[in-house]
N, C-alpha and C positions, 0 to 999 in steps of 0.2 A: 655555587659554594656549597659545601657539605653542611649538614645541620650540625648545630652545636647545642650544648646545654650549658648555659652561663652559670659560673660560680660566683663571680665578683667583677665589678668594674669601677673605675674611678676616672677622673679626667685625664689621666696619663696612659691607662691601658685597660686590658681585660684578661681574665682568667676563665677558662672554660674546658669542658670535656667535649671531645668529638663524639658524634653519633654515627653509627653504621648499622644499616638495615633497621632503623627505628630503635636500636639499643644503645644506651649511653656507655661509651668505653671509659671505664673509671680507672684503668690502670696508669694513665698519664693524664697530666694537666697541661694544657697549652696556655702559656703566658705570652702575651703580646704587648709591647710598649715601645715607643719610638719606632725605629725601623727594625726591631729586634724581636725575635720569637724564641721561646725556649719550650721544649716539649719534655716535661719532667715527671718522673714518678713522685708519688706523695712523699717518699723518703727523701728524694732530691730537693722537693720544694721545702721540706723541713729544714734540710741542710742549708739551703739558701737563706732561710729565715735566720738561722744561727750565724751565718757569715755576715748578714746585714747587721745583726746586733753587734758582733765582734768589730765590725768596721767602725760603727759609731763609737764604740768604747775606745778604740785605739786611734782614731784619726785626729782628734783635736786636743787631747790631753797634753801632748808634749809639743804640739806645733805652735809657732809663733803667730800664725794667722788666725787661730781659734775660730775656725768655721767660716772665715771670710774668703777662702780659697775659691778659685774659679772651677776647678775640677779635681776630683781624686779618684783613685781606682777602688772599685767595688768588686771583691772576689765573688765568682759564681760557683755553683756545683760542678761545672765543667772546668777541670784544672787548667785547661789551656786558654781559657776565656776570662778576662777581667773587663769590667765596663768602666769607662770614664764618665763620671756623673757629676753634676753639681749638687748643692744641698738640696734644692727643690726636687730634683730628679730622684735623689736618694730617698727622700720623704715619701714620694709617690710610689716608688717601688716597694718601699717597706710596707706602706698601706696595702697595696695590691697583693703581695705575698701573704701578709698577715690575714687579709680579708678572705683570700682563697683558702688558706689553711683552716680558718674558722668555719667556713661553709663545708669544707670536706668533712671536718670532725662533726659538724651539726648533721649532715646528711647521714654520716655513719651512725650517729646515735639514733636519729629518727627512723631510718629504714632498717637498722640492724639491731644494735644493743637495746634499743628503747621499745621494740616491739614485744608485745605479750603473746 
């Protein structure tokens, strides 16, 4: 297996950068959960976060099930792909994406903007 630089993980999945020749490739983030992998740019990861937030806002307000549904569709930054997830999976994916974004921003600050 290639080397990786882990950004964030939870019980559901992991987010990391790939390494090549000892150098961390920060232009894309690998998200892996369930049997699914996404290789996203930081912009796409942020877009995924916004889609997750939009899904939560839309999915239960007008629904008679009010969050008790078995599965619903979660949009992804890849227009051709939606994920069928339950509430627990939705929560874990949301945590994974937000944790990865937090660590991307933190690393950017520590190693770039925050350096004197």
